[in-house]
C-alpha positions as CSV (number, residue, x, y, z in Angstrom):
1,M,79.5,-40.0,70.6
2,A,76.0,-39.8,71.9
3,S,73.2,-39.8,69.4
4,E,71.9,-36.5,70.8
5,S,75.1,-34.6,70.0
6,P,74.5,-31.0,68.8
7,K,74.4,-30.5,65.0
8,L,77.5,-28.8,63.6
9,T,77.6,-26.1,61.0
10,P,79.7,-26.6,57.8
11,T,82.3,-24.2,59.3
12,E,82.4,-26.3,62.5
13,E,82.6,-29.5,60.5
14,T,85.7,-28.0,58.7
15,E,87.3,-27.1,62.1
16,V,86.7,-30.6,63.3
17,Q,88.5,-32.1,60.3
18,Q,91.4,-29.7,61.1
19,W,91.6,-30.9,64.6
20,I,91.5,-34.6,63.5
21,T,94.4,-33.8,61.2
22,T,96.2,-32.3,64.2
23,S,95.4,-35.4,66.3
24,D,97.0,-37.6,63.6
25,R,100.2,-35.6,63.8
26,L,100.1,-35.8,67.7
27,K,100.0,-39.6,67.4
28,S,103.5,-39.6,65.8
29,S,104.8,-36.6,67.6
30,P,102.9,-36.3,71.0
31,S,105.6,-34.1,72.5
32,D,105.8,-31.5,69.7
33,A,105.9,-28.4,71.8
34,S,104.6,-26.1,69.0
35,I,101.4,-28.1,68.6
36,L,100.9,-28.5,72.4
37,D,101.4,-24.7,73.0
38,K,98.8,-23.9,70.3
39,L,96.4,-26.5,71.6
40,N,96.8,-25.3,75.2
41,A,96.3,-21.6,74.2
42,H,93.2,-22.7,72.2
43,L,91.6,-24.4,75.2
44,T,92.3,-21.5,77.5
45,S,88.7,-20.3,77.3
46,R,87.0,-23.4,75.8
47,T,85.5,-26.4,77.4
48,T,85.7,-28.4,74.0
49,L,87.7,-27.8,70.9
50,L,84.6,-26.0,69.4
51,G,83.9,-24.0,72.5
52,T,81.1,-25.7,74.2
53,K,79.9,-28.2,71.5
54,P,81.3,-31.8,71.9
55,S,82.6,-33.5,68.7
56,K,84.6,-36.4,67.5
57,A,87.6,-34.1,67.4
58,D,87.7,-34.0,71.2
59,V,87.8,-37.8,71.3
60,A,90.6,-37.8,68.6
61,I,92.8,-35.5,70.6
62,Y,92.2,-37.5,73.7
63,E,93.2,-40.8,72.1
64,S,96.3,-39.2,70.6
65,L,97.5,-37.6,73.8
66,A,96.3,-39.7,76.7
67,P,99.1,-42.3,76.6
68,T,101.7,-39.5,76.8
69,V,99.9,-37.2,79.3
70,K,99.6,-40.1,81.8
71,S,103.4,-39.9,82.2
72,W,103.6,-36.1,82.4
73,T,105.4,-34.6,85.4
74,P,103.7,-32.1,87.6
75,E,105.7,-29.3,86.0
76,Q,104.5,-30.5,82.5
77,R,100.9,-30.5,83.7
78,T,100.5,-27.4,85.7
79,G,103.9,-25.7,85.9
80,Q,104.7,-22.3,84.5
81,Q,105.7,-23.8,81.1
82,G,103.1,-26.6,81.4
83,H,99.9,-27.3,79.5
84,P,97.1,-27.2,82.2
85,H,94.3,-26.5,79.8
86,I,95.1,-29.7,77.8
87,L,95.1,-31.6,81.0
88,R,91.7,-30.2,82.0
89,H,90.2,-31.0,78.5
90,L,91.4,-34.6,78.6
91,D,90.0,-35.0,82.0
92,F,86.7,-33.7,80.9
93,V,86.6,-36.0,77.9
94,Q,87.4,-39.1,79.9
95,N,84.9,-38.5,82.5
96,S,82.0,-37.0,80.6
97,G,79.2,-39.3,79.5
98,I,78.5,-37.4,76.3
99,F,81.6,-38.9,74.6
100,E,80.6,-42.5,75.5
101,L,84.2,-43.6,75.9
102,K,83.5,-45.9,78.9
103,I,87.1,-45.9,80.1
104,E,88.0,-48.0,83.1
105,D,89.2,-45.9,86.1
106,A,92.5,-47.8,86.1
107,D,93.1,-46.6,82.5
108,K,92.2,-43.0,83.0
109,I,94.7,-40.1,83.4
110,K,95.1,-39.6,87.1
111,V,94.4,-35.9,87.8
112,D,95.1,-34.3,91.1
113,H,92.9,-31.2,91.0
114,D,94.7,-29.7,94.1
115,E,98.0,-29.9,92.5
116,I,98.5,-26.5,90.8
117,L,102.2,-25.4,90.5
118,Y,101.6,-22.1,88.8
119,V,98.7,-19.6,88.6
120,K,99.1,-16.7,86.2
121,P,98.8,-13.4,88.2
122,P,95.4,-11.7,87.5
123,T,95.5,-8.3,85.8
124,D,94.0,-5.4,87.6
125,A,91.8,-4.0,84.9
126,K,91.2,-0.6,86.6
127,A,95.0,-0.1,87.3
128,E,95.9,-1.2,83.7
129,K,93.4,1.3,82.2
130,E,94.8,4.1,84.4
131,R,98.4,3.2,83.3
132,L,97.5,3.3,79.7
133,K,95.8,6.7,80.2
134,K,98.9,8.2,81.9
135,E,101.1,6.9,79.1
136,K,98.8,8.5,76.5
137,A,98.8,11.8,78.3
138,A,102.6,11.8,78.6
139,A,103.1,11.0,74.9
140,A,100.6,13.9,74.0
141,A,102.6,16.3,76.3
142,A,105.8,15.3,74.7
143,A,104.5,15.8,71.3
144,A,103.2,19.3,72.2
145,G,106.6,20.2,73.6
146,E,108.4,19.1,70.5
147,G,105.8,21.1,68.4
148,G,106.6,24.3,70.4
149,A,110.3,23.9,70.1
150,T,109.9,23.2,66.3
151,A,107.9,26.5,65.9
152,T,110.7,28.5,67.7
153,V,113.3,27.0,65.5
154,V,111.2,27.7,62.4
155,D,110.8,31.4,63.4
156,R,114.5,31.9,64.1
157,T,115.4,30.2,60.8
158,K,113.0,32.4,58.9
159,A,114.4,35.5,60.4
160,A,118.0,34.4,59.4
161,V,116.9,33.7,55.9
162,D,115.3,37.2,55.6
163,T,118.6,38.8,56.8
164,V,120.6,36.9,54.2
165,K,118.1,38.0,51.5
166,D,118.4,41.6,52.5
167,A,122.1,41.5,52.5
168,A,122.1,39.8,49.0
169,A,119.8,42.5,47.7
170,G,122.1,45.3,49.0
171,A,125.1,43.7,47.4
172,K,123.3,43.4,44.1
173,D,122.4,47.1,44.2
174,K,126.0,48.2,44.8
175,A,127.3,46.0,41.9
176,A,124.7,47.6,39.6
177,A,125.9,51.1,40.6
178,A,129.5,50.2,40.0
179,V,128.7,49.0,36.5
180,G,126.7,52.1,35.8
181,A,129.7,54.3,36.7
182,G,131.6,52.8,33.8
183,G,133.1,49.8,35.1
184,D,131.7,47.4,32.4
185,K,133.4,44.1,32.6
186,P,133.1,41.5,29.9
187,K,130.6,38.8,30.6
188,K,131.9,35.3,31.1
189,E,130.9,32.9,28.5
190,K,128.8,30.0,29.7
191,K,130.5,26.7,29.2
192,E,128.4,24.2,27.3
193,K,127.6,21.3,29.3
194,A,128.7,17.9,28.0
195,P,125.8,15.7,27.2
196,K,125.0,13.0,29.7
197,P,126.0,9.5,28.6
198,Q,122.9,7.5,27.7
199,K,122.2,4.3,29.6
200,A,122.3,1.2,27.6
201,P,118.8,-0.2,27.2
202,A,118.0,-3.2,29.4
203,V,118.5,-6.5,27.7
204,A,115.0,-8.2,27.4
205,T,115.0,-11.7,28.7
206,P,113.4,-14.0,26.2
207,P,110.5,-16.0,27.7
208,A,111.3,-19.5,28.7
209,P,110.0,-22.3,31.0
210,H,112.5,-21.6,33.7
211,L,110.7,-18.2,34.5
212,I,108.1,-20.4,36.2
213,D,109.1,-21.0,39.8
214,L,108.5,-24.8,40.3
215,R,109.5,-26.1,43.8
216,V,109.0,-29.0,46.0
217,G,106.1,-28.5,48.5
218,H,105.3,-30.3,51.6
219,I,101.6,-30.5,52.5
220,L,101.2,-30.3,56.3
221,K,97.4,-30.4,56.3
222,A,94.5,-30.2,53.8
223,I,90.8,-29.7,54.4
224,K,87.7,-29.2,52.3
225,H,87.0,-25.6,51.4
226,P,84.0,-24.6,53.5
227,E,82.3,-22.7,50.7
228,A,83.3,-24.7,47.6
229,D,82.5,-28.4,47.0
230,S,85.3,-28.8,44.4
231,L,88.1,-27.3,46.3
232,Y,90.7,-28.3,48.9
233,V,92.5,-25.8,51.1
234,S,96.0,-27.0,51.9
235,T,98.8,-25.6,54.2
236,I,102.1,-26.1,52.3
237,A,105.6,-25.5,53.3
238,M,107.7,-24.6,50.2
239,G,110.9,-23.1,51.4
240,D,109.9,-19.4,52.0
241,K,111.9,-17.3,54.4
242,P,110.1,-16.0,57.6
243,G,108.3,-12.8,56.9
244,T,107.6,-13.5,53.3
245,D,104.4,-12.0,52.0
246,D,101.3,-14.3,52.0
247,T,102.9,-16.8,54.5
248,E,102.1,-17.9,58.0
249,E,103.9,-20.2,60.5
250,Y,102.3,-23.6,61.0
251,E,103.9,-26.3,63.2
252,G,107.2,-24.4,63.2
253,Q,107.4,-24.1,59.3
254,V,106.7,-21.1,57.0
255,C,103.7,-22.0,54.9
256,R,101.4,-20.7,52.3
257,T,97.6,-21.4,51.9
258,V,96.8,-23.1,48.5
259,C,93.4,-23.8,47.1
260,S,93.1,-26.7,44.7
261,G,90.3,-28.0,42.5
262,L,91.0,-31.6,43.5
263,N,88.0,-32.4,45.8
264,G,86.4,-35.5,44.3
265,L,89.4,-36.2,42.0
266,V,92.1,-37.0,44.7
267,P,91.1,-38.5,48.0
268,L,91.5,-36.1,51.0
269,E,93.7,-38.6,52.8
270,E,96.2,-38.6,49.9
271,M,96.7,-34.8,50.4
272,Q,97.9,-35.2,54.0
273,G,101.6,-35.0,54.9
274,R,102.9,-35.7,51.4
275,K,105.3,-33.9,49.0
276,V,104.1,-32.3,45.8
277,V,105.4,-29.9,43.1
278,V,104.0,-26.3,43.3
279,V,104.0,-23.3,41.0
280,A,105.2,-20.7,43.5
281,N,105.3,-17.4,41.6
282,L,101.7,-17.0,40.2
283,K,99.9,-14.0,41.4
284,P,97.8,-14.8,44.5
285,V,94.0,-15.1,43.9
286,K,91.0,-15.3,46.1
287,M,89.0,-18.5,45.7
288,R,85.5,-18.3,47.4
289,G,86.9,-16.0,50.1
290,I,90.2,-17.8,50.7
291,K,93.5,-16.4,49.2
292,S,95.4,-19.0,47.3
293,C,99.1,-18.3,47.0
294,A,100.5,-21.1,44.8
295,M,99.3,-24.0,42.6
296,V,99.7,-27.8,43.1
297,L,100.7,-29.5,39.9
298,A,98.7,-32.6,38.8
299,A,98.4,-34.7,35.6
300,S,95.3,-35.6,33.7
301,P,94.7,-37.3,30.3
302,K,95.3,-35.1,27.3
303,L,92.1,-34.1,25.6
304,K,91.6,-35.3,22.0
305,E,90.6,-32.8,19.3
306,G,87.1,-31.6,19.8
307,E,86.8,-33.3,23.2
308,V,85.5,-31.2,26.2
309,D,87.1,-31.4,29.6
310,D,84.4,-32.8,31.9
311,H,86.6,-32.5,35.0
312,K,86.0,-36.1,36.0
313,G,89.5,-37.2,36.0
314,P,91.5,-39.3,36.4
315,V,93.9,-36.9,38.2
316,E,97.3,-37.8,39.6
317,L,99.6,-35.5,41.7
318,V,103.1,-34.9,40.5
319,T,105.4,-36.5,43.0
320,P,109.0,-35.1,43.4
321,P,112.0,-37.4,44.3
322,A,111.7,-39.1,47.8
323,D,114.9,-37.5,49.1
324,S,113.8,-33.9,48.0
325,K,113.0,-31.3,50.7
326,A,110.4,-28.5,50.7
327,G,111.7,-25.5,48.9
328,D,114.0,-27.5,46.5
329,R,113.8,-26.0,43.0
330,V,112.8,-28.3,40.1
331,C,113.5,-27.4,36.5
332,F,113.2,-28.8,33.0
333,D,116.5,-30.2,31.7
334,G,117.7,-27.9,28.9
335,W,115.7,-24.9,30.3
336,R,117.4,-24.2,33.6
337,G,117.6,-20.7,34.9
338,E,116.4,-18.2,37.6
339,P,112.6,-17.7,37.8
340,E,110.8,-14.4,38.0
341,G,109.8,-13.1,41.4
342,V,106.1,-12.9,40.5
343,L,104.8,-13.8,37.0
344,N,103.3,-10.7,35.4
345,P,99.7,-11.9,34.2
346,K,99.9,-9.6,31.2
347,K,103.0,-11.5,29.8
348,K,101.1,-14.8,30.1
349,I,104.3,-16.8,30.8
350,W,102.4,-19.7,32.4
351,E,99.7,-19.8,29.7
352,T,102.4,-19.8,27.0
353,F,104.5,-22.7,28.4
354,Q,102.0,-24.9,30.2
355,P,100.8,-26.6,27.1
356,G,104.3,-28.2,26.8
357,F,104.0,-29.8,30.3
358,T,103.5,-33.5,29.8
359,T,104.5,-37.0,30.9
360,T,106.7,-39.6,29.2
361,D,106.3,-43.3,28.7
362,N,108.4,-43.7,31.7
363,L,105.9,-41.7,33.8
364,E,108.3,-38.8,34.2
365,V,107.1,-35.2,34.0
366,A,108.7,-33.3,31.2
367,F,108.6,-30.3,29.0
368,D,108.1,-30.9,25.2
369,G,109.5,-27.9,23.4
370,S,107.9,-29.1,20.1
371,L,104.5,-28.2,21.5
372,V,105.5,-24.5,22.2
373,K,107.1,-22.5,19.5
374,E,108.2,-19.8,22.0
375,A,110.6,-22.5,23.6
376,G,113.0,-22.1,20.7
377,K,113.9,-25.7,20.4
378,A,112.0,-29.0,19.9
379,E,113.7,-30.9,22.7
380,V,112.1,-32.8,25.6
381,G,113.5,-32.1,29.0
382,K,112.6,-33.9,32.2
383,L,111.5,-32.1,35.3
384,T,114.3,-32.8,37.8
385,T,115.9,-31.5,41.0
386,A,119.4,-30.1,41.0
387,S,120.7,-33.6,41.8
388,G,119.0,-35.1,38.8
389,G,116.1,-36.8,40.6
390,A,113.0,-36.9,38.3
391,C,109.4,-35.9,39.2
392,T,106.9,-38.5,38.3
393,V,103.2,-39.6,38.2
394,Q,101.7,-43.0,39.0
395,T,100.1,-44.2,35.7
396,L,99.3,-41.5,33.2
397,K,101.4,-41.4,30.1
398,G,101.3,-38.5,27.6
399,A,99.2,-36.6,30.0
400,T,98.6,-32.8,30.4
401,V,100.3,-31.4,33.6
402,R,98.9,-28.2,35.1
């Protein structure tokens, strides 16, 4: 990049890092339709990825896609389902001096600017405005018509009710007159209603570690939090169904946004494209303006009595078995069961049982029941998948996991 490149704001720097992460994914999957569609849509009204400012992200995307785009067919380039804006962007990057790529003509993507297979029909703004106006007027007229009809029905119904009331009042008067003439009849005794059966009280589930929803998560991307030096913001797939609250689709997967206080403790590159263990049923919280909807589990040395946590580490991420998939449940042996939907903060389930989360001499994550009286037994159970694969850390023995 040229030395006179415009200075970027912190927000723009964060966006650059996101695009560099995307470029890394494109290197391994340059034909991923979901990424290409999003990139093409992003570039529809932009000269560069940041709009007008050039950045190293433009170069990264070019280097990831150029080898593949060279072999794109005309349909892939400018057809109805093609990606013409990506093609335009790459052509700009390879020919603009501000990026200082110095690519030989023979190595450039060959672009025929006259070859445009499909042009999206322009929208007549005036006609579209008139159409919407007519639709609105028609809807209002229909609503008014329904209102008039409703009023007529209400009036007729009211009249019918009044007639029935009058008839009932007349019958009552006749009955009273008959009784007064000497036709007393014995009153019927009211039957006593049988008491309704009482519902059995709900059985209270005793608190246990299995109420914490621990799952395998797959980090698809991680960036630095734009407003907090100690936080990372990760996009993590963890097996949620489409439409689940606090999720979004990213690269074809249902994901949650998760903030972690790991910046400065775990290198950012170690957070990319890896599997982790997450706590999936904590109540979402906002962390410096970004809603965090889960928590990544990590191990750190256990504090000695009187020692204060200086948050300097070391910290190691909990790693699930290599063959596990995003969304796989992991539970502590001896404490298996169904988790709660969302942990009630007032019950303090996480705060009660987390002190028992530790690591063994074999570097396996486990729950030590002897450290938590509410556990009901002093057993040590490893954190495993349904198939028995253990979750581990790299080097920390007897650590705290949280």
